[in-house]
C-alpha atoms as one frame of an Amber mdcrd trajectory, in Angstrom:
protein
 -21.025 -45.384   7.326 -18.339 -44.583   3.962 -15.571 -42.248   3.968 -15.958
 -39.241   2.455 -14.366 -38.608  -0.936 -10.750 -37.514  -0.409 -10.004 -33.908
  -1.501  -6.553 -34.212  -4.221  -3.870 -31.532  -3.554  -4.639 -28.723  -5.270
  -1.168 -28.609  -7.030  -3.348 -31.634  -9.304  -6.862 -29.829  -9.816  -4.636
 -25.927 -10.539  -6.177 -24.829 -14.296  -3.250 -22.214 -13.812  -1.133 -22.985
 -17.536   2.244 -24.558 -16.308   3.952 -22.210 -18.775   2.296 -18.971 -16.732
   3.880 -20.878 -13.506   7.637 -21.023 -15.157   6.728 -17.624 -16.037   6.558
 -16.864 -12.511   8.995 -19.130 -11.124  11.422 -17.758 -12.955  10.713 -13.488
 -12.377  10.713 -14.874  -8.694  14.322 -16.541  -9.083  15.873 -13.676 -11.029
  14.115 -11.040  -8.399  15.916 -13.175  -5.838  19.436 -13.250  -8.036  19.412
  -9.704  -8.605  18.817  -8.815  -4.964  21.507 -10.937  -3.484  23.572 -10.091
  -6.129  23.003  -5.902  -5.495  23.267  -6.475  -1.649  26.738  -8.487  -1.986
  28.673  -5.346  -4.024  26.936  -3.224  -1.436  28.856  -5.261   1.116  31.912
  -5.384  -0.370  32.358  -1.477  -1.241  31.662  -1.011   2.541  34.064  -3.108
   3.160  36.622  -1.383   0.729  35.753   2.218   2.368  37.174   0.657   6.039
  40.397  -0.689   4.701  40.498   2.314   2.784  40.028   4.847   6.097  42.014
   1.862   8.102  44.974   2.414   6.217  44.997   6.211   5.983  44.191   6.441
   9.486  47.865   3.956  10.113  49.399   6.267   7.479  48.955   9.119   9.810
  49.299   7.203  13.030  46.173   8.120  14.686  43.743   5.368  15.836  41.307
   4.351  13.712  37.579   5.229  14.491  34.727   3.738  12.133  32.279   6.037
  11.230  28.822   6.469  10.312  27.816   7.906   6.989  25.286  10.882   7.698
  23.428  13.303   5.202  24.563  16.337   5.565  22.246  18.944   6.985  22.347
  22.998   6.648  20.666  25.352   9.050  19.206  24.946  12.730  19.190  21.127
  12.094  22.501  20.690  11.650  23.357  22.713  14.779  21.141  20.794  16.826
  23.004  17.386  15.453  26.169  19.128  17.035  24.460  19.907  20.455  23.203
  16.635  20.806  20.309  15.949  23.138  20.468  18.878  24.776  20.572  21.368
  22.254  17.393  19.743  21.375  15.564  20.187  25.091  15.615  23.590  24.575
  13.299  23.762  21.939   9.598  25.104  22.273   7.753  21.852  23.696   4.504
  23.228  22.556   6.000  23.694  19.038   7.337  20.031  19.491   3.877  18.458
  20.360   2.218  20.801  16.996   4.585  19.236  15.132   4.018  15.840  16.744
   0.574  16.206  15.860   1.018  16.975  12.290   3.490  14.424  11.608   1.176
  11.221  13.104  -2.188  13.038  11.158  -0.836  12.911   8.452   0.643   9.370
   8.789  -2.506   8.316   9.134  -3.906   9.787   6.381  -1.337   8.141   4.666
  -2.542   4.858   5.716   0.054   4.032   7.796  -0.334   0.781  10.522  -0.680
   2.439  14.472   2.279   0.760  15.153   4.514   2.359  13.066   2.777   6.004
  13.257   3.412   5.093  17.191   6.538   4.224  16.540   8.163   6.992  14.809
   6.370   9.663  16.921   8.157   8.658  20.200  10.972   8.355  18.086  11.003
  11.865  16.675   9.760  12.980  20.701  13.376  11.369  21.868  15.597  12.895
  19.463  13.844  16.360  19.965  14.337  15.685  24.328  11.430  14.306  25.181
  11.611  10.491  25.640   8.497  10.765  28.064   5.992  11.446  25.432   3.664
   9.938  25.420   0.424   9.050  22.471  -3.134   7.867  21.700  -3.124   7.030
  18.548  -6.621   6.266  16.683  -7.393   6.264  12.785  -9.202   9.323  12.806
  -8.182  11.154  15.833  -4.415  11.353  17.569  -3.681  12.714  21.511  -0.156
  13.963  22.283   1.178  14.526  25.809   5.070  15.763  26.544   6.784  16.307
  29.513   9.850  18.674  30.045  11.015  20.960  32.940   8.328  19.768  35.472
   5.299  21.004  32.660   3.070  18.781  30.901   1.992  19.988  27.006  -1.094
  17.743  26.227  -3.188  18.613  22.444  -5.610  16.696  20.160  -6.131  16.314
  16.585  -8.231  14.730  14.365  -6.940  12.797  11.253  -7.418  10.232   8.840
  -9.699  12.812   6.968  -7.884  12.937   3.397  -6.686  10.820   1.245  -3.381
  11.644  -0.211  -2.032  10.907  -3.454   1.779   8.307  -3.358   3.930  11.490
  -4.385   2.175  13.098  -1.281   2.807   9.843   0.997   6.403   9.460  -0.023
   6.396  13.192   0.810   5.135  12.733   4.459   7.519   9.300   4.998  10.459
  11.513   3.955   9.331  14.121   6.740   9.187  11.485   8.940  12.681   9.650
   8.573  14.504  12.778   8.736  13.272  13.984  12.065  13.796  10.739  13.355
  17.413  11.438  12.437  17.390  14.817  13.626  17.801  16.901  10.352  14.553
  19.011  10.202  13.383  21.165  13.567  10.336  21.092  14.868   8.945  24.102
  12.886  10.956  23.167   9.563   9.057  19.909   9.530   5.465  21.450  10.446
   6.373  23.959   7.103   7.416  20.806   4.926   4.317  18.862   5.799   1.765
  21.842   5.169   3.149  22.407   1.441   3.092  18.725   1.029  -0.765  18.434
   1.650  -1.505  20.887  -0.183   1.043  20.587  -3.143  -1.067  20.175  -6.954
  -0.695  16.979  -8.344   2.477  16.429 -10.499   0.722  15.672 -13.336  -2.173
  17.665 -15.659  -5.346  16.009 -15.338  -5.286  14.799 -18.772  -2.405  12.743
 -18.162  -4.112  11.174 -14.857  -7.121  10.621 -16.601  -4.813   8.468 -19.796
  -3.194   6.755 -16.586  -6.511   5.970 -14.653  -7.688   4.024 -18.440  -4.146
   1.764 -18.143  -4.529   0.846 -14.672  -8.385  -0.331 -15.825  -7.655  -1.976
 -18.755  -4.471  -3.595 -17.190  -6.273  -5.358 -14.244  -8.362  -6.298 -17.343
  -5.768  -8.296 -18.654  -4.791  -9.811 -15.595  -8.000 -10.779 -14.359  -8.384
 -12.747 -17.384 -10.577 -10.622 -19.230 -11.175 -10.373 -23.325 -10.606  -7.563
 -25.772 -13.572  -6.577 -25.264 -13.299  -6.842 -21.885 -10.321  -4.724 -22.094
 -11.827  -1.718 -24.174 -14.919  -1.589 -21.997 -12.845  -1.612 -18.425 -10.828
   1.097 -20.330 -13.803   2.882 -21.404 -15.606   2.891 -18.092 -12.371   3.700
 -16.912 -12.130   6.885 -18.287 -15.447   7.809 -16.912 -14.274   7.266 -13.466
 -11.113   9.283 -13.626 -13.262  11.984 -15.144 -15.723  12.239 -12.029 -12.738
  11.924  -9.524 -10.638  14.830 -10.621 -13.475  16.380 -11.205 -14.571  16.169
  -7.128 -11.556  15.638  -5.660 -11.618  19.102  -3.982 -14.802  18.053  -2.739
 -15.185  17.827   0.958 -14.768  14.259   2.831 -17.927  13.805   3.412 -19.564
  13.742  -0.073 -16.615  11.411  -0.911 -19.373   8.327  -0.318 -21.545  10.019
  -3.358 -18.475   9.676  -5.656 -17.953   5.662  -4.863 -21.981   5.070  -5.101
 -22.253   7.400  -8.054 -18.944   5.731  -9.785 -20.664   1.882  -9.094 -23.859
   2.522 -10.303 -22.762   4.121 -13.388 -20.468   1.832 -14.146 -22.276  -1.115
 -13.738 -25.429   0.157 -15.923 -23.135   0.599 -18.576 -21.350  -2.485 -18.224
 -24.992  -4.766 -17.867 -27.143  -2.599 -19.895 -24.138  -3.912 -23.335 -24.615
  -7.274 -21.683 -28.306  -7.220 -22.426 -27.022  -6.568 -26.190 -25.612  -9.904
 -26.240 -22.181  -8.470 -26.098 -19.626 -11.300 -25.279 -18.128  -9.954 -22.050
 -17.408 -10.581 -18.451 -19.596  -8.648 -15.718 -17.030  -9.291 -13.180 -13.587
  -8.033 -15.110 -15.806  -5.044 -16.792 -17.043  -3.696 -13.656 -13.890  -4.483
 -11.319 -11.575  -2.855 -12.995 -12.931   0.442 -13.658 -13.580   0.605  -9.552
 -10.340  -1.149  -8.339  -9.319   2.131  -7.118 -12.364   2.361  -4.842 -11.862
  -1.347  -3.001 -10.417  -1.147  -0.303  -7.485  -3.547   0.011  -4.920  -1.849
   1.536  -7.283   0.115   4.061  -8.905  -3.709   4.730  -5.374  -4.741   5.228
  -3.561  -2.068   7.267  -6.861  -2.883   9.333  -5.713  -6.562   9.475  -2.560
  -5.725  10.273  -3.252  -3.223  13.600  -5.147  -6.109  14.913  -2.826  -8.580
  14.546  -0.523  -6.104  16.586  -2.796  -5.439  19.455  -4.482  -2.097  18.496
  -7.994  -3.817  18.411 -10.026  -0.142  18.011  -8.042   0.958  15.427  -8.179
  -2.513  13.541 -11.831  -2.871  14.189 -12.395   1.014  12.992 -10.217   0.617
   9.936 -12.358  -2.940   9.351 -15.524  -1.093   9.236 -14.748   1.655   7.449
 -13.887  -0.688   4.736 -16.439  -2.674   4.858 -18.918   0.362   4.500 -17.046
   1.138   0.875 -17.628  -2.167  -0.233 -21.451  -2.172   0.902 -21.451   1.919
  -1.009 -19.682  -0.338  -4.005 -22.451  -3.387  -3.524 -24.955  -1.109  -3.272
 -24.257   1.138  -6.355 -24.106  -2.267  -8.584 -27.101  -3.882  -7.128 -29.279
  -0.776  -7.934 -27.790  -0.858 -11.602 -28.966  -4.316 -12.020 -32.510  -3.973
 -10.679 -32.846  -1.064 -12.687 -31.251  -2.602 -15.891 -33.263  -5.468 -15.182
 -29.985  -7.983 -14.834 -29.989 -10.501 -11.913 -27.378  -9.309  -9.338 -26.507
 -13.188  -9.220 -24.508 -12.627 -13.438 -21.965 -11.256 -11.174 -20.843 -14.625
  -9.039 -20.986 -16.289 -12.197 -18.829 -14.093 -14.838 -15.342 -14.829 -14.638
 -12.687 -13.502 -17.244 -11.178 -16.152 -20.169  -7.854 -18.629 -19.298  -4.807
 -17.127 -18.328  -2.585 -17.002 -20.957   1.576 -16.922 -21.212   2.016 -13.167
 -21.586  -0.969 -10.847 -21.410  -1.102 -11.377 -17.834   2.274  -9.880 -17.302
   2.147  -7.347 -20.090  -1.233  -6.222 -17.611   0.509  -6.370 -14.358   3.111
  -3.743 -16.231   0.243  -1.362 -18.186  -1.770  -1.632 -14.591   1.384  -0.333
 -12.661   2.354   2.586 -15.332  -1.211   3.415 -14.979  -1.242   3.607 -11.310
   2.249   5.472 -11.739   0.273   8.303 -13.316  -2.930   8.499 -11.898  -1.438
   8.741  -8.935   1.336  10.313  -9.239   4.335   8.892  -8.595   7.511  10.199
  -8.116  10.051   9.248 -11.119  12.648   7.798  -9.540  10.171   5.468  -8.002
   8.413   3.549 -10.741  10.709   1.066 -11.573  10.900   0.083  -8.181   6.887
  -0.103  -7.617   7.062  -2.482 -11.180   9.535  -5.094  -9.625   7.199  -5.429
  -6.204   4.530  -5.559  -8.851   5.889  -8.387 -10.757   7.136 -10.209  -7.901
   3.804 -10.161  -5.739   1.608 -11.501  -8.908   4.686 -14.163  -9.277   4.177
 -15.224  -6.391   0.161 -14.892  -6.097   0.849 -17.239  -8.992   2.694 -20.193
  -7.496   1.065 -19.869  -4.131  -2.126 -20.552  -6.675  -0.951 -23.957  -7.580
   0.389 -24.520  -4.441  -2.367 -23.581  -2.378  -5.106 -22.516  -4.210  -8.331
 -19.207  -3.078  -7.147 -16.959  -0.841  -3.950 -18.183   0.542  -2.636 -17.632
  -3.058  -2.431 -14.011  -1.793  -0.423 -14.496   1.560   2.590 -15.996  -0.519
   2.239 -12.924  -3.396   3.050 -10.744  -0.078   5.367 -12.616   1.663   7.102
 -12.367  -1.640   6.704  -8.518  -2.410   7.418  -7.516   1.342  11.296  -8.540
   1.286  11.916  -6.875  -2.656  10.116  -3.611  -0.828  12.408  -3.126   2.133
  14.982  -3.864  -0.652  13.796  -0.728  -2.306  13.708   1.706   0.484  17.079
   0.619   2.022  18.572   1.955  -2.019  19.796   5.781  -1.764  17.047   6.532
  -4.276  14.791   4.036  -3.620  11.076   4.405  -2.027   9.676   4.391   1.139
   7.723   0.492   1.542   5.043   1.902   1.881   5.051   3.542  -1.224   5.938
   0.543  -3.050   3.531  -2.347  -1.665   0.708   0.525  -2.031   0.056  -0.357
  -5.833   0.524  -4.104  -5.080  -2.512  -3.799  -2.908  -4.970  -2.894  -5.191
  -3.601  -5.704  -7.413  -3.894  -7.980  -4.758  -7.288  -6.590  -4.616  -8.621
  -8.465  -1.624 -11.456  -6.272  -1.760 -12.536  -7.503  -5.333 -13.759 -10.994
  -3.780 -15.678  -8.975  -1.001 -17.583  -7.284  -3.611 -18.710  -9.726  -5.755
 -20.407 -11.288  -2.269 -22.120  -8.312  -0.942 -23.519  -7.629  -4.655 -24.938
 -11.249  -4.926 -26.089 -10.915  -0.962 -27.938  -7.845  -1.352 -29.649  -9.413
  -4.951 -31.256 -12.399  -2.534 -28.002 -14.699  -3.427 -27.743 -16.444   0.023
 -24.438 -18.212  -1.483 -22.421 -15.046  -1.935 -21.761 -15.476   2.007 -18.940
 -18.071   0.562 -17.796 -15.188  -1.464 -17.536 -12.705   1.371 -15.696 -15.557
   3.719 -13.199 -16.004   1.120 -12.155 -12.734   0.676 -11.871 -12.433   4.467
  -9.495 -14.749   4.217  -7.877 -12.930   1.369  -7.749 -10.212   3.551  -6.116
 -12.248   6.686  -3.964 -13.664   4.414  -2.108 -10.561   2.822  -1.620  -9.101
   6.118   0.179 -12.295   7.593   1.578 -12.210   4.157   3.379  -8.938   4.697
   4.167  -9.350   8.439   5.963 -12.386   7.419   8.131 -10.722   4.804   8.704
  -7.836   7.146  10.327 -10.652   9.780  12.164 -12.251   6.321  13.673  -9.023
   5.654  14.297  -7.565   9.313  15.627 -10.641  10.642  15.056 -11.488  13.647
  12.974  -8.644  16.267  10.276  -7.318  17.529   6.874  -6.974  15.422   7.645
  -2.581  15.805  10.948  -3.159  14.679   9.920  -5.050  11.340   6.939  -2.622
  11.032   9.199   0.429  11.422  10.496  -0.131   7.762   7.355   1.003   6.936
   8.280   4.522   6.973  11.339   3.797   5.127  14.082   3.476   7.656  16.698
   1.691   5.677  16.461  -1.746   7.425  17.801  -3.912   4.599  20.785  -3.689
   2.495
């Protein structure tokens, strides 16, 4: 029996241009050198400050005591910092439980992994004198129980029913960080959260629409689309953004109709144009405008929950992401059947060969579009663009050596320490804010969408694409966990994931 033909290494069969790989390596090297340089300067500044303090203490004839820099806080929170745990224990336990419920629900709405939410709530309870607090956290509900002075308070609340903009996610994680440092009382924290969840978008609807056009056109460039694909993706993205802004106040129960309707409308437009003989890529023209509906972050977070042994939460999030993909697949398949274009064209269409410049321009255009449409704070824009460039560069390098889904692991591995470094800067965004747009760029749900649509159209071979997408999802989650290990050094998984809430652990 003849032996099977050997499979050559991926690097010998890769079609990624050498110039593209060199550009990716250059981005990674320059970013690494920049991070190391900033960290070195920060360590020098800390040593110089410590030496100055020791010199001042020696001149005064007193013993030098190392000080821990803290933020200045006014009002009741400052008094609690002075009083210590005994002052915190005097608070009403019911108020603390109510704040923990509000904070946990907001963090779940922000898409935080369960282990991160659980760790944050326990720390907030501990600094407020309730070290014995217990939590039960699911993606759609949470139960808090706290005991003080022999009295137990238990409360439950629903969660995960609303989608937050990135500026709201930023604010929620800041509240979580401040609460862990005793810079907010429970009542003040609840008031801040209520204000954050109801605040109006800082950008006008017209500006957000322009942002969505930019992110759709940028992603079309990243996917290797032609000039026609980019124009078509931008035009269809404008339609999707208009629907999203108009339906933004609908009840959450009706949001699935928005997903289904947008998928059907985008697919109808793209496939009708393809029947006219227009040279366009069906995959690029459909995935780029629908990118924010692809549950990349949800699927990846679900995989992280499973990896950290939160089985129920992880399975629930994966099921929610799968339902989102099915809605998108149903809309596209229905449009294909209506127009008369076989669904199999989705698996066969692909963008052009990647070039040296345009994919990088696409990453920047996509990032700026995401920041505008999802209302990112201005001080976080530069950090998000840097994380996106590193994630894409890592994916390019990974594609050369490993190919396929494993390239997403390299991209996630490369971007995570950079996001942690950004969170450690005084004006940097929390880590979760920095990596959310990168989840959409890595698009673990994109291949799933194509695969499920092909299966729905009767093409069984599309199951292979679904398997590839599942591997991509796992690769990204493992890449994030590995990046956290590299960025945080030795420690438990919970310690590493704690960086996601913006705690300053690097630098």
